[in-house]
C-alpha positions in Angstrom: 1.7 -9.0 13.1 -0.3 -11.3 10.7 1.2 -12.3 7.3 -0.7 -13.2 4.2 1.8 -15.0 2.0 1.3 -14.9 -1.8 0.7 -17.9 -3.9 4.5 -17.9 -5.1 5.7 -17.9 -1.3 3.3 -21.0 -0.6 4.7 -22.8 -3.7 8.2 -22.1 -2.6 7.5 -23.3 0.9 5.9 -26.5 -0.2 8.4 -27.3 -2.8 11.1 -27.1 -0.2 9.5 -29.7 2.0 6.9 -28.0 3.7 5.9 -24.5 5.0 6.0 -25.4 8.7 9.7 -26.6 8.7 10.7 -23.2 7.2 9.3 -21.2 10.1 9.7 -21.0 13.9 6.6 -21.6 15.9 6.1 -17.9 16.6 6.5 -17.3 12.7 4.0 -19.9 11.8 1.3 -18.4 14.2 1.6 -15.2 12.3 1.0 -16.9 9.0 -2.4 -16.8 7.5 -3.8 -18.6 4.5 -6.3 -16.7 2.1 -8.7 -18.3 -0.1 -7.2 -16.2 -2.8 -4.0 -18.3 -2.5 -5.6 -21.4 -2.0 -7.5 -21.1 -5.2 -4.4 -20.3 -7.2 -2.7 -23.5 -5.6 -5.8 -25.6 -6.4 -5.6 -24.2 -10.0 -2.1 -25.5 -10.4 -2.7 -28.9 -8.7 -1.3 -31.5 -11.0 -1.3 -34.7 -8.7 -3.5 -36.3 -6.2 -0.5 -35.5 -3.8 -0.8 -31.9 -4.4 -4.7 -32.0 -3.7 -3.7 -33.9 -0.5 -1.3 -31.3 0.8 -3.7 -28.5 -0.2 -6.5 -30.0 1.8 -4.3 -30.3 4.7 -3.0 -26.9 4.4 -6.6 -25.5 4.4 -7.7 -27.7 7.1 -4.7 -26.6 9.4 -5.4 -22.9 8.9 -9.1 -23.5 9.2 -8.8 -25.2 12.6 -6.5 -22.4 13.8 -8.8 -19.7 12.5 -6.2 -18.6 10.0 -7.9 -19.2 7.0 -9.5 -15.9 5.4 -12.0 -15.4 2.8 -12.2 -12.0 1.3 -15.2 -10.1 2.8 -17.6 -7.9 0.6 -15.4 -5.0 1.3 -12.4 -6.5 0.1 -14.0 -7.2 -3.1 -15.1 -3.7 -3.4 -11.9 -2.2 -2.6 -9.9 -4.4 -5.2 -12.3 -3.5 -7.7 -11.7 0.2 -6.9 -8.0 -0.5 -6.9 -8.2 -2.1 -10.5 -10.3 0.8 -11.7 -7.7 3.4 -10.5 -4.9 1.2 -12.1 -6.8 1.1 -15.3 -7.4 4.7 -15.4 -4.4 6.4 -13.8 -1.7 4.0 -14.4 -3.1 3.0 -17.8 -3.0 -0.8 -16.9 -5.2 -2.7 -19.1 -5.9 -6.0 -20.8 -4.0 -9.1 -19.8 -1.9 -7.3 -17.2 -5.2 -6.0 -15.4 -6.7 -9.3 -15.5 -3.4 -10.8 -13.9 -3.6 -8.1 -11.1 -7.2 -9.4 -10.0 -6.2 -11.8 -7.4 -3.1 -9.7 -6.1 -5.6 -6.8 -5.9 -8.0 -8.9 -3.9 -5.2 -10.5 -1.7 -4.0 -6.8 -1.0 -7.5 -5.6 -0.1 -8.0 -8.5 2.3 -4.4 -7.9 3.8 -5.2 -4.4 4.2 -8.7 -5.0 5.9 -6.9 -7.4 8.4 -3.8 -5.0 8.9 -1.7 -7.8 7.6 1.4 -7.7 5.8 1.7 -9.5 2.3 4.7 -11.8 1.9 5.7 -12.2 -1.8 8.4 -12.5 -4.4 6.4 -10.8 -6.8 7.2 -7.0 -5.7 6.6 -5.5 -9.2 2.6 -6.2 -9.0 2.4 -5.1 -5.4 4.4 -2.1 -6.0 2.1 -1.0 -8.6 -1.0 -1.8 -6.1 0.7 0.2 -3.6 0.3 3.4 -5.6 -3.3 3.5 -4.6 -3.8 1.0 -1.7 -1.3 1.4 1.4 -0.6 -2.2 1.9 2.6 -3.3 3.7 4.6 -5.9 1.5 7.5 -7.9 2.7 10.0 -9.5 0.2 10.1 -13.2 0.5 
């Protein structure tokens, strides 16, 4: 089963000395990087060392064909999820904006039949009201 870690999981793994050291070889093969998480990691890069780590992370996953860019269907589906949350769950404003990347990650995982690994269960529990995505707690 493929796993798409949320950005908070990547940050924890990288802060603890590297994601590969935390996982068995079998688990590493299941881990996929999304451009959604990579974009958020880059947005938080504060040093040249961070940038080098993110470049290497992207390259390792690209070479292994485990780097995923959301397809058009994921963008559309995430927009539909956000519209539903705005209307039915009455989520709006800043909270809706904060959910954009999570909805896009969830839609991408859903289309790839992958699990999401996150420590931010609150946002994904909300998204699960409309999108049947599997979420694992990190």
